[in-house]
Each structure stands twice: as structure tokens, then as C-alpha cells.
N, C-alpha and C positions, 0 to 999 in steps of 0.2 A: 637599218636599211638606208637611211639618209647618208650615212658615212660611205656605204658602198656606192650609192648613186653619185656622190661627189667625186669619189676616186675614179669611177668608171668614166664620168664626163671628162675628167682631166686626162685620163688615158686615151680617150677618143680624139682629143684635139688634133694630133698629127694626121688623123685619118679623115678630117673634115674636107668639105668641098674646096678644091683649089690647093689643098695641102700636098705635101710631098708623098704621103702614103695613101692618097685618096683611093687608088684602085683596090686597096685591100679593105676598104670600108665595109663591104658586105660581110666579111668574116667577123669583124668587131660588132657590127649591128646585130648579127645573129646571137652573140653573147648577150648583148644589151636586151634584146626582146625576149631572150630566154629567162632572164632574171626579172625584168620589169615589163609592165604592160606598154605596148607601143604608144607613142604620143602622137600618132597620126590623127588629124581632124579633118572633117569634111569641109569643102570650100564653098559649095553651092547647093541649093535645094534643101529640102527637108529630109532628114534621115534619122532613123533610130539607131543609136550607136550602143553596142554592147561591149563589155570587157572581154568577151570570149572571141579569140581570133583563131586562125588555123593552127598555130603552134599549141595553144591550150587545148584545142580539140584533139590534136594528135597525142598530147600528153594524157588526156583522159582515156584514149584508146590504149595507150601503154599501161596505164593503171589497171584497165580492165583485163589486160593480158597477164598481169602479175600472178593471179591465182593459178592459172593454167601453167605458168612457168614454174612456180613453186612445186606444184604437183608433178610436173615433168622432171624436175630435179630429184624429188624424192623417189619417184617411180624408176627413174634411170638407175639410181643406186640400189633400189630394192630388187629390181629384176636380176641384178648381178649377185648381190650379197645373199639373197635368200636361197641360192643354189649352192652356197658354200657350206661345208660340214660344220664349221664353227658357228654358223647362224641357224643351225637346225631347229633351235628352240624359239626362233623369232628374231626379227631385225629391228633394233631400236630406231626410232624415227630420225634422230640426228645422225646416226651412222649412215643410214640410207641417203639422207639429204646431203650430207657433206660429200659422200662418194659421188653422187650425181652432180653436185655443184662444181666439184673439182674438174669435171669434164665439160660442163656447159658454160660456166662463167668465162673461161678463156675464149670460147667460140663467140660469145656475145661481145667481148672486148674487141676481138679481131673484126667482127662485123661492123661495129660502130666506128672504130678507128679508120678502117679502110673506106667504108661507105661514106662517112662524113667528110673524110679527106677529099674524096672525089667530088662530093657535093660542093665543098668550099672552093675547090679548084675551078669547077665550072662556073660558080657564082662570080668569082673574081675575074675569070676570063670573059664572061658575058656581061659583066658589069651590073648584075641584078642581085637582089637580096637572096640569101640562102633559103631554099625551100625546106619546109618542115616535114615533108612526107617521110623522110628517112628515119625519123624518130620511131615510127612504127615498123617500117621495113627492116631496120637494123635489129629489131628484136624478133620479128617473124622468121627471118632467114635461119637463125640457129634453131628455132623451135620446130622447123619442118625438116631438119636434118637428122640422120642417124647419130647416135651418141658417140660413136668411135671414129667418125670421119676426121681425117687429119686437118689441122688448122689451116695449112696452106691451101687445101682444096676449098675450104670455106672462103678464104680470101680471094681466090681466083673466081669463085662463083659470085662473090659480091661484086667484084670488078665488072664481070660480064653483065650482071643484072642491072647495075646502076648505069653503066655506059650504054649498053645495047638495049636494055629493056626500059630505060627511063630517059636518060639525058639525050639519047639520039632522037627522041620525039619532042624534046623541048622542056622536059622536067615535069614536076608535079602537076597533075591535072591534065596533061596532054599526052601521057603515055598510054598506049593501047594494050600493054602487057602489064600484068601484076609483077612487080620486081621480085617479091619473095618467091613466087612460084617459078619465075624465070630462073632464079638462082638454083632452085631445086631441079628444074628440068635440065639445066646446063650440067649440073653435077651428075644427074642420072645418066645422061648420054656420054659425058666426057669420062666419068669414072664409075662405070656400071658395077664393078666388083665391090665398090665401097658404098653403093646405094641400094643393093639388092642381095638376096641370098639369106642364108640361115645364121650368119655370124656377125652381121653388122648392127643388129638392133639391140643387142645387150653388150654392155661394156666387157671387154676381154673374152668374149665368147670364142674367139678364134685362137686364144692362147691357153686358156685354162680348161683342162679336161673335166668333163662333167657339167660344164656350164653350157646350156643350150640357148641359142639366140633366135630360134625359129618363131615366126609369127603364127597366128592361127591358120592362115592360108597355107603357110609352109608345112605345117603339120598335117593339114588335110591333104595336101598334094603328095606328101610322102607316105600317107596311110597310117600315120601314128596317132595315138590317142591325144585328144585336146584336153589339157589339164585345167582349163578355165571354164568357169560357169557363166551363166548369163549376167550375173551382177558384176563379175570381173570385167566382162566385155563392156557393160554399160558404163561402169565407172572409169574405164581406161586402165585398169590394173593388168596390163598385158604388154608384151614387147612391141616396140614400134618406134616411130619418130618421137623426138623428145616431148613434144606437146600435142600429139595428134588427138588427144582426148578432147 
């Protein structure tokens, strides 16, 4: 770690105060504090200083979301594969997980790349440090979306949620709207056919004959039998948003 610390300090030199690239310092400082504990110290008064800062708190929340995300990836693949004839005798865990991950991981990448890009741009423009709140938001946005929503819609929803739902109010801690739910609300009203109906909650339900994407409410509304028991509903083994469990 000392080797990384030395290389990072050397890399940061052109971004120091009064240097040529000073205005881009927030972006470099974000990388620094992501890898190492911030070296900020109190100047006056008596304080109790802890190694846990906002970034580490947010990372803890991200870690807490991982089990739901893993289940969402598996369930996303399972809801599709178990309806196919070739999986009539059961769906192997890895087959279901990889099928779901192939749809969800790109959504997470799009969410983080676009969202963090906007966060970095606002930090540089305003001259303040990068806020850590998007570490959680960037994961929550894909988790509340249907599995088959196009990636460009995810990207547009991220742009709207970060700029209108967060940065317009001043950034982390000052926004009155939840950015993740703002993204979902935007997608729902802007692209309703991709956010509701009987074909959006299960991968390829709109393309493959015999694959149903209806949720429980959809089946009740259409008067068809609900093939899920109480334990399925309790555990989340039903069609729906990626991680609504």
C-alpha cells in the first residue's frame, strides 16, 4: 500500500493548489479518499475522530445491497429459464445467475459511468470535493428497473435523476428527492411501455412464445390463476423489478 501511496502522491502533484491542473483536483481527491482514509484533521476544539467517513458509510450500504443484487441476478435469470422446455427438470444456479447477470451488469456499468461522470463534472465546475452519495444511488437505480429496459433509457434516467433530482438542489444531503426513485419515476412516465405491462418483468417475455412476464397483480387483473405460493411471494421468487425483494 505504501508503494501505491507514493505513486498516487506523485501523480497528484500537478493537481495541487496553485498548479496548472488545480481545478481538476476534486476528481483526483475522490480517487485518493476512495483508496485511503482522508488525512483531514481538526483545527480547534475537542473532537472524537473516527476512521469512518461518508464514503465508507456509503460503501457499507453498497455491501449491504450485494445479497439482494445477487438474488436479483439469479431470480432474473430463473424467471426466464424455468419457463423454457429445456429447463423443465430444473434450472442450475449458475445458468440462472449468469443469464440474469448478463442483463443486469451492463445496467450497473451504465449507471455508474454516467452518474459518476456527472458527479465529477459538477464537482470540478463548483470547485468542491466529489460527493459519495452516488456510490449507493448508482447501484439502486438498476435494482429498481425492469430487467429488459434498454440501456440508453437507463442512461437518460440517470442523467435526469442526478441533475434534476440531486445536483439542482446542491448535491448530497441537500436534495429533497431520492435520486434512485426519481430515475424510476422518470422512466415510468417517459417510457411507460417499458416500465409496465405483462412483458417487461421477465427477460425476453415479449419475444419468446410461452414465456410469461406477468406479475401477480397482472394475473389477478386478467383473471388467470396465480402460480405462486405464499413462500414464493415472501422470498421474492416472482417476476418484478430486479431487486424488489
